[in-house]
C-alpha positions as CSV (number, residue, x, y, z in Angstrom):
1,M,63.9,11.4,-43.8
2,E,62.9,14.1,-41.3
3,E,65.5,15.3,-39.0
4,T,65.3,14.0,-35.4
5,V,66.4,15.8,-32.4
6,G,68.1,14.6,-29.2
7,Q,66.8,14.1,-25.7
8,P,65.5,17.1,-23.8
9,A,68.0,19.1,-21.8
10,D,66.3,18.3,-18.5
11,A,66.6,14.5,-19.2
12,V,70.3,14.9,-20.0
13,I,70.9,16.9,-16.8
14,A,69.0,14.2,-14.7
15,A,71.1,11.5,-16.2
16,D,74.3,13.4,-15.4
17,Q,73.2,14.0,-11.8
18,E,72.8,10.2,-11.3
19,R,76.5,9.6,-12.3
20,P,79.2,9.5,-9.6
21,I,81.3,12.6,-9.3
22,Q,84.7,12.4,-11.1
23,S,87.5,14.8,-11.7
24,G,90.2,15.6,-14.2
25,S,90.6,13.6,-17.5
26,D,88.4,10.8,-16.1
27,A,85.5,13.1,-15.7
28,A,86.0,14.5,-19.2
29,A,86.2,11.1,-20.7
30,A,83.2,9.9,-18.8
31,G,81.2,12.9,-19.8
32,T,82.0,12.4,-23.5
33,E,81.1,8.7,-23.3
34,C,77.8,9.6,-21.6
35,D,76.9,12.2,-24.3
36,K,77.6,9.6,-27.0
37,Q,75.4,7.1,-25.3
38,L,72.5,9.5,-24.9
39,E,72.8,10.5,-28.6
40,E,72.7,6.9,-29.6
41,Q,69.7,6.2,-27.4
42,I,67.7,9.1,-28.9
43,E,68.9,9.2,-32.5
44,G,69.2,5.4,-32.7
45,H,65.8,4.4,-31.2
46,P,63.8,2.1,-33.5
47,F,61.2,4.7,-34.3
48,C,63.4,7.5,-35.6
49,E,63.2,6.4,-39.2
50,P,60.9,4.2,-41.4
51,W,61.2,0.5,-40.6
52,E,59.4,-2.8,-41.2
53,D,56.6,-1.2,-43.3
54,S,55.8,1.5,-40.9
55,D,52.9,3.5,-42.3
56,L,52.3,6.3,-39.8
57,V,54.3,9.1,-38.2
58,L,53.7,10.6,-34.8
59,T,55.1,14.0,-34.1
60,V,55.9,15.0,-30.6
61,E,57.6,18.3,-29.8
62,D,60.5,18.3,-32.3
63,D,60.8,14.6,-32.8
64,T,59.1,12.1,-35.1
65,F,58.2,8.5,-34.4
66,Y,57.6,6.0,-37.3
67,V,55.0,3.5,-36.2
68,H,52.4,1.0,-37.5
69,R,48.7,1.7,-37.7
70,Q,47.8,-1.9,-37.2
71,I,49.9,-2.3,-34.0
72,L,48.6,0.9,-32.5
73,S,45.0,-0.2,-33.3
74,L,45.6,-3.7,-32.0
75,H,46.8,-2.5,-28.6
76,S,44.8,0.7,-28.1
77,P,41.0,1.0,-28.7
78,V,41.6,4.8,-28.7
79,F,44.0,4.7,-31.6
80,K,41.8,2.1,-33.3
81,A,38.8,4.5,-33.1
82,M,41.0,7.4,-34.3
83,L,42.5,5.5,-37.2
84,N,39.3,3.7,-38.4
85,S,36.7,6.4,-38.3
86,Q,35.6,9.6,-40.0
87,F,38.2,11.6,-38.2
88,K,40.9,13.2,-40.2
89,E,43.5,11.0,-38.5
90,A,42.0,8.0,-40.4
91,T,43.7,9.0,-43.6
92,A,46.5,11.1,-42.3
93,T,50.1,9.9,-42.6
94,V,51.4,12.3,-39.9
95,I,49.5,12.7,-36.6
96,P,50.8,15.3,-34.1
97,L,50.4,14.6,-30.4
98,P,50.3,18.0,-28.7
99,G,51.1,18.4,-25.1
100,K,53.2,15.2,-25.0
101,K,56.9,14.9,-24.2
102,E,59.1,13.1,-26.7
103,N,61.0,11.0,-24.1
104,E,57.7,9.9,-22.5
105,V,56.2,8.9,-25.9
106,L,59.4,7.0,-26.7
107,D,59.1,5.1,-23.4
108,F,55.4,4.4,-24.2
109,L,56.2,3.1,-27.7
110,K,59.0,0.9,-26.4
111,A,56.6,-0.6,-23.8
112,L,54.0,-1.1,-26.4
113,Y,56.3,-2.7,-29.0
114,L,58.9,-4.4,-26.8
115,K,56.7,-5.4,-23.9
116,G,58.5,-7.7,-21.5
117,T,62.0,-6.6,-22.7
118,A,61.3,-2.9,-22.1
119,E,63.1,-1.4,-19.1
120,I,60.4,-0.1,-16.8
121,T,61.5,2.0,-13.8
122,L,59.4,3.7,-11.1
123,K,60.3,7.1,-12.7
124,K,58.9,5.9,-16.0
125,V,55.8,4.4,-14.5
126,R,54.6,7.9,-13.6
127,H,54.1,8.9,-17.3
128,L,53.5,5.4,-18.6
129,L,50.4,5.0,-16.5
130,K,49.0,8.3,-17.7
131,L,49.6,7.4,-21.3
132,A,48.2,3.9,-20.8
133,D,45.1,5.4,-19.3
134,E,44.7,7.9,-22.0
135,Y,45.1,5.4,-24.8
136,Q,43.7,2.4,-22.9
137,T,46.7,0.2,-23.6
138,Q,46.4,-2.9,-21.3
139,G,49.8,-4.2,-22.2
140,V,51.6,-1.0,-21.0
141,L,49.5,-1.1,-17.8
142,D,50.6,-4.7,-17.2
143,L,54.2,-3.7,-17.3
144,C,53.5,-0.8,-14.8
145,V,51.6,-3.1,-12.5
146,K,54.5,-5.5,-12.5
147,C,57.0,-2.7,-11.6
148,L,54.8,-1.4,-8.8
149,R,54.4,-4.9,-7.3
150,D,58.1,-5.8,-7.6
151,V,59.8,-2.6,-6.5
152,P,61.0,-2.6,-2.9
153,K,58.9,-0.3,-0.8
154,Y,60.3,1.8,2.0
155,E,59.6,5.2,3.7
156,D,61.3,7.3,0.9
157,N,59.1,5.9,-1.9
158,V,56.0,4.5,-0.3
159,V,53.9,7.6,-0.8
160,T,54.9,7.9,-4.4
161,I,54.0,4.2,-5.0
162,L,50.7,4.7,-3.3
163,F,50.0,7.7,-5.5
164,L,50.9,5.8,-8.7
165,A,48.7,2.9,-7.7
166,T,45.7,5.2,-7.3
167,D,46.3,8.1,-9.7
168,T,44.7,6.9,-12.9
169,V,41.3,5.1,-13.5
170,M,42.9,2.0,-14.9
171,A,45.3,1.7,-11.9
172,R,42.6,2.3,-9.3
173,N,40.4,-0.3,-10.9
174,D,43.1,-2.9,-11.2
175,C,42.7,-5.5,-8.4
176,R,46.3,-6.6,-8.9
177,L,47.4,-3.4,-7.2
178,D,45.2,-4.0,-4.1
179,G,48.1,-5.7,-2.4
180,V,50.4,-2.8,-3.3
181,R,48.0,-0.3,-1.9
182,R,47.6,-2.3,1.3
183,E,51.4,-2.7,1.7
184,C,51.9,1.0,1.2
185,E,49.2,1.9,3.7
186,T,50.7,-0.5,6.3
187,L,54.1,1.1,5.9
188,V,52.6,4.6,6.2
189,E,51.0,3.7,9.6
190,D,54.5,3.6,11.2
191,M,55.8,6.8,9.7
192,E,55.7,10.2,11.4
193,L,53.0,12.5,10.1
194,A,55.6,15.1,9.1
195,D,57.4,12.5,7.0
196,I,54.1,11.5,5.3
197,T,52.9,15.0,4.5
198,G,56.4,16.2,3.5
199,K,56.5,13.9,0.5
200,S,55.9,15.7,-2.7
201,D,53.3,13.2,-3.9
202,F,51.2,13.3,-0.7
203,K,49.3,16.4,-1.9
204,N,48.7,14.6,-5.2
205,L,46.9,11.7,-3.6
206,N,43.2,11.6,-4.4
207,R,40.8,12.3,-1.5
208,D,40.1,8.6,-0.7
209,S,43.7,7.7,-0.6
210,M,44.7,10.7,1.5
211,E,41.8,10.0,3.9
212,S,42.8,6.3,4.2
213,V,46.5,7.3,4.9
214,L,45.5,9.7,7.7
215,V,42.8,7.5,9.2
216,R,45.1,4.5,9.3
217,R,47.8,6.6,10.9
218,S,45.4,7.9,13.5
219,K,44.1,4.5,14.3
220,R,47.6,3.2,14.7
221,L,48.5,6.0,17.1
222,E,45.2,5.5,19.0
223,T,45.8,1.8,19.4
224,C,49.4,2.4,20.6
225,L,48.2,5.1,23.0
226,K,45.5,2.7,24.5
227,G,48.3,0.2,25.1
228,V,50.9,2.6,26.5
229,Y,48.6,4.6,28.8
230,P,47.7,1.9,31.4
231,Q,51.3,0.7,31.3
232,L,52.5,4.2,32.1
233,V,50.0,4.8,34.9
234,G,50.8,1.4,36.4
235,L,54.5,2.1,36.3
236,V,54.1,5.4,38.1
237,E,51.9,3.8,40.7
238,Y,54.6,1.1,41.2
239,C,57.3,3.8,41.6
240,L,55.2,5.5,44.3
241,F,54.6,2.2,46.0
242,M,58.3,1.5,46.1
243,K,59.2,4.9,47.4
244,L,56.6,4.5,50.2
245,D,58.0,1.2,51.2
246,R,59.1,1.0,54.8
247,Y,62.7,0.5,53.6
248,A,62.6,3.6,51.4
249,S,64.4,6.7,52.5
250,G,61.3,8.8,52.9
251,E,61.9,10.9,49.8
252,V,58.2,10.8,49.0
253,S,55.7,11.9,51.6
254,R,52.4,10.0,51.5
255,C,49.1,11.8,51.1
256,P,47.1,11.0,54.2
257,Q,43.8,11.2,52.3
258,H,44.6,8.7,49.6
259,F,47.2,6.6,51.4
260,P,45.5,6.1,54.8
261,R,47.4,4.4,57.6
262,G,46.0,1.7,59.7
263,G,45.3,-0.9,57.0
264,R,47.3,-3.7,55.5
265,N,47.9,-1.9,52.2
266,V,49.2,1.4,53.6
267,N,51.3,2.0,50.4
268,K,48.4,1.4,48.0
269,A,46.3,4.3,47.0
270,N,42.5,4.2,47.4
271,R,41.8,6.0,44.2
272,D,43.2,6.0,40.6
273,L,46.3,8.1,39.9
274,V,44.8,10.5,37.4
275,Q,41.8,11.2,39.7
276,R,44.2,12.0,42.6
277,I,46.5,14.4,40.7
278,R,43.5,16.2,39.2
279,K,42.0,17.1,42.6
280,C,44.7,16.6,45.2
281,S,47.6,19.0,45.5
282,V,49.4,16.6,47.9
283,C,49.3,13.8,45.4
284,R,50.7,16.1,42.8
285,G,53.4,16.9,45.2
286,M,54.1,13.2,45.5
287,I,54.8,13.0,41.8
288,Q,57.1,16.0,42.0
289,Q,59.0,14.4,44.9
290,L,59.2,11.2,42.8
291,V,60.8,13.1,40.0
292,S,63.2,14.9,42.3
293,S,64.3,11.6,43.8
294,S,65.3,10.2,40.4
295,V,67.9,12.9,40.0
296,K,71.2,13.1,41.7
297,K,71.5,16.0,44.1
298,Q,72.9,19.0,42.2
299,S,76.2,20.3,43.4
300,T,77.9,23.6,42.8
301,A,81.6,24.4,42.4
302,T,83.6,27.5,41.9
303,A,84.9,28.3,38.4
304,S,88.4,27.5,39.6
305,G,87.3,24.1,41.0
306,Y,87.5,20.7,39.4
307,G,84.8,18.3,38.2
308,F,82.2,20.7,36.8
309,P,82.4,22.6,33.5
310,V,82.4,26.4,33.5
311,L,79.3,27.6,31.7
312,S,80.8,30.8,30.4
313,Q,84.3,32.1,29.8
314,S,83.2,35.4,31.3
315,L,82.8,33.7,34.8
316,G,85.4,35.1,37.1
317,A,87.2,33.4,40.0
318,G,84.8,32.4,42.7
319,S,81.7,32.3,40.5
320,R,79.2,29.5,41.2
321,V,78.7,26.8,38.6
322,T,75.8,24.4,38.6
323,A,76.5,20.8,37.5
324,P,74.4,19.4,34.7
325,K,71.4,17.4,35.8
326,E,72.4,13.7,36.3
327,Y,69.8,11.0,36.6
328,L,70.1,7.9,38.8
329,Y,68.9,5.7,36.0
330,G,70.2,5.1,32.5
331,G,68.8,5.6,29.0
332,S,68.3,8.6,26.8
333,Y,64.8,9.5,28.0
334,H,63.8,10.7,31.4
335,F,60.6,11.8,33.1
336,D,60.1,15.2,34.8
337,E,57.4,17.4,36.3
338,E,55.6,17.5,32.9
339,L,54.5,13.9,33.8
340,I,51.5,15.3,35.7
341,T,50.3,17.4,32.7
342,L,51.0,14.5,30.3
343,L,49.0,12.0,32.4
344,K,46.0,14.3,32.5
345,D,46.1,15.0,28.8
346,I,46.4,11.4,27.8
347,D,43.5,10.5,30.1
348,K,41.3,12.9,28.0
349,L,42.2,11.0,24.8
350,Y,42.0,7.6,26.5
């Protein structure tokens, strides 16, 4: 029997990285046990030696896999054509598979032979889909489809799942993955663009999928913007209305052109807000006054005083220290003078 080799070094490293960090004798014992398990998995896999009338050997890298012509032909039209034709493989007892990786072929054969009992993970789906597409093995595709449909989807893996559901011809044409693609695209709509494009599989998406992701994201933002913009403008108008109320403290001075006196609605503007701030410096000043009125009056104190932090240790006695800006209202977000520019910019998009 031909000698079989162990799992590739990168696979062993990946397996070790997934284990929790241990120390001392526990770590040594765990490492030894892990090595034994890996050796058993590779050297003891069901294809490492002749079994159950196996009549064909596949060689991949430095490993050999003993398989059955009939089973390969039954599940793969590609193998069937290869093994029942005028090609040299039809009579060969050993067929090399150049360019393949032994751990990936092992996963493929397990999925082909074991079917429902084979352990299919998202990591394995990546190469199983490619092999299923290359050899046209519907049974392996079925297992991959089930994994993609069942795996929980969240921001960290959604781009990868979308890529897998659209990468190969068989996956793209499988209507069972339509729901997976829709679910992924819906999740992507609510992700930040930097998070989407930062995923390693984003650049691997085919053109249609990438376009769909970006278009859906743009539509989502556009819809949100169309809803937020009138709400924002209305809120600013109401704030101005309240500041111009007769009981207000006069912190905002009315624009005589757009808030004419003499009528019943003296605190209501006669033109839309964005039109006013585009052309009227007095109305822009009203926004600036509104912003200023939302902040507590800044105070100063000497470096030797109490209640205000000293900004630098180099400040000597008698130095003036400005207190941090404090808003009259709560929350983590506050508006400022940039509100004028923001309103004008959003109006262009709206």
